[in-house]
LUMKOLSE-936196 format. One record per residue (C-alpha): residue number from 1; x, y, z. Coordinates in nm, 2 decimals, padded with zeros to 4 digits, m for minus. Layout:
N
[node NUM,[X,Y,Z]];
...
// end
This chain:
205
[node 1,[m00.43,m02.77,00.08]];
[node 2,[m00.54,m02.51,m00.17]];
[node 3,[m00.22,m02.24,m00.30]];
[node 4,[m00.31,m01.96,m00.54]];
[node 5,[m00.27,m02.20,m00.82]];
[node 6,[m00.58,m02.43,m00.73]];
[node 7,[m00.81,m02.12,m00.87]];
[node 8,[m00.84,m01.96,m01.26]];
[node 9,[m00.89,m01.55,m01.15]];
[node 10,[m01.16,m01.39,m01.31]];
[node 11,[m01.18,m01.02,m01.18]];
[node 12,[m01.21,m00.82,m00.95]];
[node 13,[m01.54,m00.58,m00.85]];
[node 14,[m01.46,m00.34,m00.59]];
[node 15,[m01.20,m00.26,m00.31]];
[node 16,[m01.26,m00.03,00.00]];
[node 17,[m01.07,00.23,00.01]];
[node 18,[m00.92,00.20,00.40]];
[node 19,[m00.82,00.55,00.54]];
[node 20,[m00.70,00.59,00.91]];
[node 21,[m00.83,00.95,01.04]];
[node 22,[m00.88,01.10,01.35]];
[node 23,[m01.11,01.44,01.48]];
[node 24,[m01.03,01.77,01.29]];
[node 25,[m00.87,01.86,01.64]];
[node 26,[m00.63,01.59,01.71]];
[node 27,[m00.27,01.73,01.78]];
[node 28,[m00.11,01.55,01.50]];
[node 29,[m00.17,01.55,01.07]];
[node 30,[00.03,01.23,00.93]];
[node 31,[00.12,00.89,01.11]];
[node 32,[00.45,01.07,01.22]];
[node 33,[00.22,01.31,01.39]];
[node 34,[00.06,00.96,01.56]];
[node 35,[00.35,00.83,01.65]];
[node 36,[00.50,01.16,01.82]];
[node 37,[00.17,01.20,02.02]];
[node 38,[00.18,00.80,02.11]];
[node 39,[00.53,00.86,02.27]];
[node 40,[00.46,01.14,02.43]];
[node 41,[00.14,01.04,02.61]];
[node 42,[00.21,00.65,02.71]];
[node 43,[00.04,00.50,02.42]];
[node 44,[m00.25,00.56,02.17]];
[node 45,[m00.55,00.42,02.11]];
[node 46,[m00.68,00.31,01.78]];
[node 47,[m00.98,00.17,01.65]];
[node 48,[m01.02,m00.14,01.42]];
[node 49,[m01.25,m00.41,01.30]];
[node 50,[m01.05,m00.66,01.07]];
[node 51,[m00.77,m00.81,01.16]];
[node 52,[m00.52,m00.66,00.93]];
[node 53,[m00.60,m00.36,01.01]];
[node 54,[m00.47,m00.48,01.35]];
[node 55,[m00.14,m00.61,01.22]];
[node 56,[m00.11,m00.26,01.02]];
[node 57,[m00.11,m00.12,01.30]];
[node 58,[00.10,m00.38,01.50]];
[node 59,[00.40,m00.36,01.25]];
[node 60,[00.40,00.02,01.25]];
[node 61,[00.41,00.00,01.62]];
[node 62,[00.72,m00.21,01.63]];
[node 63,[00.92,m00.01,01.37]];
[node 64,[00.84,00.34,01.52]];
[node 65,[00.86,00.22,01.87]];
[node 66,[00.52,00.36,01.95]];
[node 67,[00.27,00.24,02.14]];
[node 68,[00.00,00.22,01.95]];
[node 69,[m00.32,m00.04,02.15]];
[node 70,[m00.56,m00.14,01.94]];
[node 71,[m00.88,m00.14,02.02]];
[node 72,[m01.12,m00.40,01.83]];
[node 73,[m01.47,m00.25,01.70]];
[node 74,[m01.80,m00.43,01.48]];
[node 75,[m01.81,m00.13,01.23]];
[node 76,[m01.64,00.19,01.06]];
[node 77,[m01.96,00.32,01.21]];
[node 78,[m01.87,00.24,01.56]];
[node 79,[m01.54,00.38,01.50]];
[node 80,[m01.60,00.65,01.42]];
[node 81,[m01.84,00.76,01.65]];
[node 82,[m01.59,00.64,01.91]];
[node 83,[m01.27,00.90,01.73]];
[node 84,[m01.58,01.19,01.78]];
[node 85,[m01.66,01.13,02.14]];
[node 86,[m01.29,01.13,02.22]];
[node 87,[m01.26,00.75,02.35]];
[node 88,[m00.98,00.69,02.10]];
[node 89,[m00.74,00.90,01.89]];
[node 90,[m00.77,00.74,01.58]];
[node 91,[m00.91,00.46,01.36]];
[node 92,[m00.97,00.28,01.06]];
[node 93,[m01.25,00.35,00.83]];
[node 94,[m01.38,00.25,00.45]];
[node 95,[m01.63,00.48,00.37]];
[node 96,[m01.82,00.59,00.68]];
[node 97,[m01.60,00.85,00.74]];
[node 98,[m01.61,01.08,00.46]];
[node 99,[m01.91,01.28,00.53]];
[node 100,[m01.75,01.37,00.86]];
[node 101,[m01.43,01.47,00.64]];
[node 102,[m01.69,01.70,00.43]];
[node 103,[m01.84,01.85,00.76]];
[node 104,[m01.48,01.92,00.92]];
[node 105,[m01.57,01.69,01.22]];
[node 106,[m01.25,01.42,01.12]];
[node 107,[m00.89,01.44,00.92]];
[node 108,[m00.80,01.16,00.71]];
[node 109,[m00.39,01.13,00.82]];
[node 110,[m00.27,00.86,00.62]];
[node 111,[m00.46,00.60,00.33]];
[node 112,[m00.36,00.23,00.46]];
[node 113,[m00.48,00.08,00.07]];
[node 114,[m00.16,00.10,m00.20]];
[node 115,[m00.25,00.38,m00.36]];
[node 116,[m00.42,00.77,m00.24]];
[node 117,[m00.79,00.79,m00.29]];
[node 118,[m00.94,00.99,m00.54]];
[node 119,[m01.16,01.20,m00.26]];
[node 120,[m00.82,01.25,m00.08]];
[node 121,[m00.52,01.28,m00.34]];
[node 122,[m00.36,01.53,m00.12]];
[node 123,[m00.31,01.22,00.17]];
[node 124,[m00.03,01.02,00.14]];
[node 125,[m00.01,00.61,00.19]];
[node 126,[00.08,00.47,00.48]];
[node 127,[00.38,00.34,00.28]];
[node 128,[00.49,00.71,00.13]];
[node 129,[00.46,00.80,00.48]];
[node 130,[00.76,00.57,00.57]];
[node 131,[00.59,00.21,00.67]];
[node 132,[00.65,m00.08,00.38]];
[node 133,[00.32,m00.19,00.38]];
[node 134,[m00.12,m00.16,00.31]];
[node 135,[m00.43,m00.36,00.32]];
[node 136,[m00.62,m00.33,00.00]];
[node 137,[m00.97,m00.57,00.04]];
[node 138,[m01.06,m00.68,m00.26]];
[node 139,[m01.35,m00.88,m00.36]];
[node 140,[m01.27,m01.06,m00.64]];
[node 141,[m01.40,m01.35,m00.86]];
[node 142,[m01.23,m01.76,m00.88]];
[node 143,[m01.29,m02.06,m01.07]];
[node 144,[m01.09,m02.44,m01.02]];
[node 145,[m00.76,m02.43,m01.21]];
[node 146,[m00.84,m02.59,m01.58]];
[node 147,[m01.15,m02.46,m01.65]];
[node 148,[m01.18,m02.50,m02.02]];
[node 149,[m01.13,m02.18,m02.22]];
[node 150,[m01.45,m02.11,m02.35]];
[node 151,[m01.58,m02.15,m02.00]];
[node 152,[m01.37,m01.90,m01.90]];
[node 153,[m01.38,m01.67,m02.16]];
[node 154,[m01.77,m01.66,m02.08]];
[node 155,[m01.77,m01.59,m01.73]];
[node 156,[m01.50,m01.36,m01.78]];
[node 157,[m01.73,m01.18,m01.99]];
[node 158,[m02.03,m01.22,m01.81]];
[node 159,[m01.88,m01.12,m01.50]];
[node 160,[m01.71,m00.77,m01.67]];
[node 161,[m02.06,m00.73,m01.79]];
[node 162,[m02.23,m00.71,m01.48]];
[node 163,[m01.95,m00.50,m01.27]];
[node 164,[m01.99,m00.23,m01.57]];
[node 165,[m02.35,m00.19,m01.52]];
[node 166,[m02.58,00.06,m01.36]];
[node 167,[m02.71,m00.10,m01.09]];
[node 168,[m02.40,m00.25,m00.99]];
[node 169,[m02.21,00.09,m01.01]];
[node 170,[m02.45,00.24,m00.84]];
[node 171,[m02.46,m00.08,m00.52]];
[node 172,[m02.06,m00.04,m00.50]];
[node 173,[m02.10,00.31,m00.53]];
[node 174,[m02.35,00.33,m00.20]];
[node 175,[m02.17,00.02,m00.06]];
[node 176,[m01.79,00.20,m00.06]];
[node 177,[m01.80,00.58,m00.15]];
[node 178,[m01.58,00.42,m00.47]];
[node 179,[m01.66,00.30,m00.85]];
[node 180,[m01.61,m00.04,m00.96]];
[node 181,[m01.29,m00.15,m00.98]];
[node 182,[m01.22,m00.48,m01.21]];
[node 183,[m00.87,m00.62,m01.27]];
[node 184,[m00.89,m00.86,m01.50]];
[node 185,[m00.80,m01.19,m01.49]];
[node 186,[m00.42,m01.15,m01.51]];
[node 187,[m00.44,m00.83,m01.31]];
[node 188,[m00.61,m00.99,m01.05]];
[node 189,[m00.38,m01.30,m01.03]];
[node 190,[m00.06,m01.01,m00.96]];
[node 191,[m00.32,m00.85,m00.71]];
[node 192,[m00.32,m01.21,m00.54]];
[node 193,[00.06,m01.26,m00.60]];
[node 194,[00.15,m00.90,m00.43]];
[node 195,[m00.11,m00.97,m00.17]];
[node 196,[00.06,m01.30,m00.07]];
[node 197,[00.36,m01.09,00.00]];
[node 198,[00.25,m00.80,00.15]];
[node 199,[00.02,m01.06,00.41]];
[node 200,[00.40,m01.22,00.50]];
[node 201,[00.49,m00.83,00.66]];
[node 202,[00.17,m00.86,00.81]];
[node 203,[00.25,m01.12,00.97]];
[node 204,[00.60,m01.01,01.03]];
[node 205,[00.73,m01.30,00.81]];
// end
């Protein structure tokens, strides 16, 4: 079996800034407001498109006592359309929501990441709103453990150069509405260690 020590970590390229959003006219502005709304209305339907999002919702529901009902969807775009159409009261989104924040059709009620988002620095994280959990979908690079030092350095340097290039920056900007994020070898390993602890919380362990 593999574990974290089975690999040498080379760096990261980006991470998805994951938001929880609602329609601009929703009767709440933060996570506690969503919880209160769910308690007053026999639950609340929340869109998601990846298992960690569902697990985060389940933890918040478990700890708050609110009936947050995850509704599986295929993409952020589908979730946004369901929020705008009133089929769910809120959803997760990894960038598709930003034009709708700018147009005033949606509002962001929480960052699901460990940090606030650069485009919405006034919106608190789920952790800051009282629940010790986050979802940080990093895109990282690793190789089998025990690489010769010269090979590891060559790979790390090549990745750093590529990630800093204008072509990669543009691709990441377009895909995630964010800049590249390279944590480097040590930072990537630290991220993996913290992530493993967080995954245990997501699964309620």
